[in-house]
N, C-alpha and C positions, 0 to 999 in steps of 0.2 A: 298299819293294814288291821284290818281285823276282820276274823270271818260273821257269820252270820248264819243265822240255820230260820227256813219259818219250817216250824214243827206241826204246823197239818199240813205239808203236801214232802212232807221228811218221811219214806217209805224203811228205810233202818237197809238200805238192798247194802251198803258197804264200798262201796264207788267208790268212796271216798278216801278211804281207808287202805283202798287198793295204792293209791297215790304220793298217803303222805299217811303214814299208818304213826308215828313220831306229834303229829299235830291232830287226826279223827279216829275214834276210837268208836265200837258201841261196848252198852255193860249190861252187865245182865240177864237186862229186863230189853234187851235189845232195841233200844234208847239210844242217840250219838250225839254223845263225847269230842267237844270240842276245846281243846287244850287254852286256859284263858288264856291273854293277853295277846299282843301285837304279834303279830309272823316276823318272825328273823327275815333278811333281807336276803342269807344263803338259801329258808324257803322258799320263796315266794312265788316263782315257776310249780313250785308241786303244785301248795295252793290254787295255784291260778289255774292247772290241769285241772283240779277236783270238782273248784268252780265251774269249769266246761261241761266238765265229764257226765254232772248230775245227772241222773234217771229224771228224775218232776224238778227241775231245777230248784232246790231248796234249800239249795246253797248262793250264797252270794257277799258280796264285797262288802266289807262296814267303815272301812275307814282309811 
């Protein structure tokens, strides 16, 4: 499972950071940063919740 973001939709509200702060972060320019690579099995539930909780539907599961 990998996470994607539609940057044209993302407003960097940081809702995803609240669900999985070890996966999502905001950089110094308030842009979303997603940890690279596949999501580990023990983090899938939190990441799925973050994707569902995105207020702009900018996050998606890529695989």
